[in-house]
C-alpha positions as CSV (number, residue, x, y, z in Angstrom):
1,X,0.0,0.0,0.0
2,X,1.4,3.4,-0.9
3,X,1.2,6.5,1.1
4,X,-0.7,9.0,-1.0
5,X,0.6,11.9,1.1
6,X,4.2,11.2,0.3
7,X,3.5,10.9,-3.5
8,X,1.7,14.2,-3.4
9,X,4.6,15.8,-1.6
10,X,7.1,14.3,-4.1
11,X,5.1,15.8,-6.9
12,X,5.0,19.2,-5.2
13,X,8.7,19.2,-4.8
14,X,9.3,18.1,-8.4
15,X,7.1,20.8,-9.9
16,X,9.3,23.8,-9.0
17,X,12.4,21.9,-10.2
18,X,10.7,21.2,-13.5
19,X,9.5,24.8,-13.8
20,X,13.0,26.2,-13.1
21,X,14.6,23.7,-15.5
22,X,12.2,24.9,-18.3
23,X,12.9,28.5,-17.5
24,X,16.7,27.9,-17.5
25,X,16.5,26.2,-20.9
26,X,14.3,29.0,-22.3
27,X,16.9,31.5,-21.2
28,X,20.0,29.5,-22.1
29,X,19.0,28.6,-25.7
30,X,18.6,32.2,-27.0
31,X,21.8,33.2,-25.1
32,X,23.7,30.4,-26.6
33,X,22.4,31.1,-30.1
34,X,23.4,34.8,-29.9
35,X,26.9,33.8,-28.7
36,X,27.3,31.3,-31.5
37,X,26.0,33.8,-34.0
38,X,28.5,36.4,-32.8
39,X,31.3,33.9,-33.2
40,X,30.2,32.9,-36.7
41,X,30.0,36.5,-37.7
42,X,33.6,37.0,-36.7
43,X,32.7,40.3,-34.9
44,X,34.0,39.8,-31.4
45,X,33.7,42.0,-28.3
46,X,37.0,43.8,-29.1
47,X,35.8,45.2,-32.4
48,X,35.4,48.9,-32.7
49,X,32.4,50.2,-34.6
50,X,32.0,53.2,-36.7
51,X,28.8,55.2,-36.2
52,X,26.3,54.5,-39.0
53,X,25.0,57.4,-41.1
54,X,21.2,57.2,-41.3
55,X,21.3,59.5,-44.4
56,X,23.5,57.1,-46.3
57,X,21.9,54.5,-48.5
58,X,24.3,52.3,-50.5
59,X,21.4,51.2,-52.7
60,X,21.4,54.7,-54.3
61,X,25.0,56.0,-53.9
62,X,28.5,55.3,-52.6
63,X,28.7,56.1,-48.9
64,X,31.5,57.0,-46.5
65,X,31.8,56.6,-42.8
66,X,34.3,58.0,-40.3
67,X,36.3,55.2,-38.6
68,X,36.9,55.1,-34.8
69,X,40.5,56.4,-34.2
70,X,40.6,58.3,-37.5
71,X,40.3,57.7,-41.2
72,X,37.4,56.9,-43.4
73,X,35.9,53.9,-45.3
74,X,33.8,54.2,-48.5
75,X,31.6,51.4,-49.8
76,X,30.3,51.1,-53.4
77,X,27.9,48.4,-54.6
78,X,27.0,47.7,-58.3
79,X,24.5,47.3,-59.7
80,X,22.3,49.4,-57.6
81,X,19.2,51.6,-57.5
82,X,17.9,49.1,-56.5
83,X,20.4,46.5,-55.3
84,X,19.2,43.2,-56.9
85,X,18.8,39.8,-55.2
86,X,20.4,36.6,-56.5
87,X,22.5,38.6,-58.9
88,X,26.3,39.0,-58.8
89,X,27.2,42.2,-57.0
90,X,30.5,44.0,-57.3
91,X,31.8,45.5,-54.1
92,X,34.5,48.1,-53.8
93,X,35.9,49.5,-50.5
94,X,38.4,52.4,-50.3
95,X,40.0,53.2,-47.0
96,X,41.8,56.6,-46.3
97,X,43.8,57.5,-43.3
98,X,44.2,53.9,-41.9
99,X,46.5,51.0,-42.6
100,X,44.3,48.0,-43.5
101,X,45.5,44.4,-43.8
102,X,42.3,42.8,-45.1
103,X,38.7,43.6,-45.8
104,X,35.5,41.5,-45.8
105,X,31.9,42.5,-46.0
106,X,29.1,40.7,-44.0
107,X,25.5,41.1,-45.2
108,X,23.2,40.8,-42.2
109,X,19.5,40.7,-42.3
110,X,18.3,43.5,-39.9
111,X,14.9,42.0,-39.1
112,X,15.4,38.4,-40.2
113,X,18.3,35.9,-39.9
114,X,19.6,35.3,-43.4
115,X,22.5,33.0,-42.7
116,X,26.2,33.6,-43.2
117,X,26.8,36.0,-46.1
118,X,30.5,37.2,-46.1
119,X,32.5,38.3,-49.1
120,X,36.3,38.6,-48.7
121,X,37.7,41.4,-50.9
122,X,41.0,41.3,-52.8
123,X,43.5,44.1,-52.4
124,X,43.9,46.3,-55.5
125,X,46.6,48.5,-54.0
126,X,46.4,52.1,-52.6
127,X,44.0,51.0,-49.8
128,X,41.4,49.8,-52.4
129,X,39.7,46.4,-52.2
130,X,37.2,44.7,-54.4
131,X,35.2,41.5,-54.7
132,X,31.9,39.9,-55.7
133,X,29.0,38.5,-53.8
134,X,25.3,37.7,-54.1
135,X,22.4,38.5,-51.8
136,X,20.0,35.6,-51.2
137,X,16.3,36.0,-51.9
138,X,14.0,36.6,-49.0
139,X,10.4,35.6,-48.3
140,X,9.6,39.2,-47.5
141,X,8.9,41.7,-50.2
142,X,10.9,44.4,-48.4
143,X,14.1,43.3,-46.7
144,X,16.3,45.6,-44.6
145,X,20.1,44.8,-44.7
146,X,23.2,45.9,-43.0
147,X,26.5,45.6,-44.9
148,X,29.2,45.4,-42.3
149,X,32.6,46.3,-43.7
150,X,35.2,44.4,-41.6
151,X,38.6,46.0,-41.6
152,X,41.5,44.1,-40.1
153,X,44.0,46.7,-39.0
154,X,47.3,46.5,-36.9
155,X,45.2,47.9,-34.1
156,X,42.4,45.3,-34.3
157,X,39.1,44.9,-36.1
158,X,37.1,47.9,-37.2
159,X,33.4,47.5,-38.3
160,X,31.6,50.1,-40.5
161,X,27.8,49.4,-40.8
162,X,26.0,50.5,-43.9
163,X,22.2,50.1,-44.1
164,X,20.0,49.5,-47.2
165,X,16.8,47.8,-48.4
166,X,16.0,45.4,-51.2
167,X,12.6,44.5,-52.8
168,X,11.6,41.4,-54.6
């Protein structure tokens, strides 16, 4: 014969443990995803970010941002006006006032995760870099993007964010 009081007490003690376990999992999974996403993007905590320019739209013209610690970076995308999806894009980055060892551009979906979209640019000399990439198609008609120009310098990683939109 079982003691129904002890079974009920056991269930009462197990319920808070189960609830706290579920809460811990629900908190840990998004935190782990954000950490892995940060590692995959290659933008660590030590990166220094340029201030974005809300007036700049690389879908309509070349844009320049001031870099932290001095210098500037200009990004040009072609074709543009509008920037097409699933079509080869030519990227050109020009850096002035800073020594740069390598350049890459990450394309990040602002409102929707779009996976890993990084283009490594080849040096052309005189602080100019160029390369090609392609933006994936999105289920949304209007997609907001951030092109993060990643500049490896002797002083560490600099990130210059450029915002734009695409339509399908």
